[in-house]
C-alpha positions in Angstrom: 2.2 8.5 -21.8 -1.1 10.0 -22.8 -2.9 10.4 -26.3 -0.4 13.7 -27.3 2.7 11.3 -25.8 3.3 13.4 -22.3 3.2 12.0 -19.0 0.0 11.2 -17.0 -0.2 13.2 -14.2 -1.2 11.5 -10.9 -1.9 13.5 -7.5 -2.0 10.8 -4.4 -3.5 12.1 -1.5 -1.9 10.3 1.7 -0.6 10.8 4.4 1.0 7.7 5.0 5.4 8.0 3.9 5.0 4.0 3.8 2.6 4.2 1.4 3.5 6.9 -0.4 6.2 4.6 -1.3 5.1 1.8 -2.2 2.5 3.7 -4.8 6.1 5.4 -6.0 7.2 2.0 -5.8 4.5 0.5 -8.0 3.6 3.6 -9.9 7.7 3.1 -11.0 7.2 -0.4 -12.0 4.6 1.1 -14.2 5.3 0.8 -18.0 3.3 3.9 -18.6 5.6 7.2 -18.2 3.7 9.2 -15.1 4.0 12.0 -12.9 3.3 11.3 -9.5 2.6 14.8 -6.6 1.3 13.6 -3.4 -0.6 16.0 -0.8 -0.4 14.3 3.1 -3.9 15.9 3.5 -7.4 17.5 1.4 -6.3 21.3 2.2 -3.0 20.6 0.2 -4.0 18.8 -2.4 -7.4 21.4 -3.2 -5.0 23.9 -2.8 -2.8 21.9 -5.6 -5.5 21.3 -7.7 -7.0 25.3 -7.8 -3.8 26.5 -8.5 -3.0 24.3 -11.7 -5.5 25.5 -14.6 -7.2 23.1 -16.6 -5.4 23.3 -19.5 -1.9 23.6 -18.2 0.4 20.5 -18.1 0.2 19.9 -14.6 -3.6 18.7 -13.6 -3.6 15.4 -12.3 -6.0 13.1 -14.8 -7.1 10.8 -11.2 -6.6 11.4 -8.2 -5.8 8.8 -5.8 -7.0 9.4 -2.3 -6.9 8.1 1.5 -10.0 9.0 2.7 -8.7 9.1 7.0 -6.7 12.9 6.8 -5.4 15.1 8.9 -7.6 18.9 8.9 -9.8 18.4 5.5 -10.6 14.5 5.4 -11.0 12.7 2.6 -14.9 13.1 2.7 -14.5 16.6 3.0 -12.2 16.4 0.3 -14.4 14.8 -1.5 -16.7 16.1 -1.7 -15.6 19.1 -2.3 -14.2 18.4 -5.6 -17.4 17.6 -7.2 -19.1 20.6 -6.1 -17.0 22.2 -8.6 -17.3 22.7 -11.9 -14.0 22.8 -12.7 -11.9 19.6 -10.5 -15.9 17.1 -10.7 -14.3 15.1 -14.1 -10.8 14.2 -12.1 -11.8 10.6 -11.2 -10.7 10.3 -8.1 -10.5 6.6 -7.1 -11.0 5.9 -2.5 -7.8 4.3 -1.6 -7.8 4.2 2.4 -7.4 0.6 4.8 -11.4 1.2 5.6 -13.6 -1.3 4.9 -16.7 -0.3 6.7 -19.5 0.0 4.8 -20.6 3.3 5.6 -17.0 4.7 3.7 -18.3 2.5 1.0 -21.3 4.5 0.2 -20.6 7.4 1.3 -17.7 7.3 -0.8 -19.6 6.4 -3.9 -22.5 8.4 -2.6 -20.0 12.1 -2.8 -19.5 10.7 -6.3 -15.9 8.5 -6.6 -14.5 6.9 -8.7 -14.5 3.9 -7.3 -13.2 2.3 -3.9 -10.1 0.5 -3.1 -9.0 -1.4 -0.2 -5.8 -0.8 0.6 -4.1 -4.5 1.3 -1.3 -4.9 4.1 0.8 -6.6 2.4 3.3 -4.3 1.0 3.2 -6.7 -2.7 -0.4 -7.1 -3.0 0.0 -3.1 -2.6 2.0 -2.3 -4.9 0.0 -4.9 -7.3 -3.8 -2.8 -6.7 -2.1 0.8 -6.8 -1.1 -0.8 -10.8 -4.5 -2.3 -10.8 -5.9 1.2 -10.6 -3.3 2.5 -12.6 -3.9 0.3 -16.1 -7.6 0.8 -15.5 -8.1 3.9 -15.2 -4.8 5.7 -17.3 -4.6 2.4 -20.4 -8.4 0.5 -20.4 -10.5 3.5 -19.7 -12.2 6.9 -22.3 -11.6 10.1 -19.7 -13.5 13.1 -20.3 -11.0 16.2 -20.4 -10.4 17.6 -17.5 
């Protein structure tokens, strides 16, 4: 929960059902009460974000973003979010299988808040999600979105 006692809102933009399930498992195992919304591609994520007023319950405080998505890619979504004054302050952590230096550089050039390579081992994947969640939702102080 955040300082007001309401659950933390997280938007996961991921098209792989296995990665969605592992992320859900990791977030359930954490000590922080959270609500996870899943979007299978960038267009769905953008539609969700634009449908939730900035002061409303349901507005994400963190976005976990895969890069290689159908239709609207993670890169395109990231660029769109960071160009939108109403959405740009939401931290976006890229969580992808890519270790390509060009993807890392491009993500940070598009103002990603962080870049995490998803491990292939399911147990390590769960640990990685927990570390990301703990860092962004427990340790870091975020501006209001």
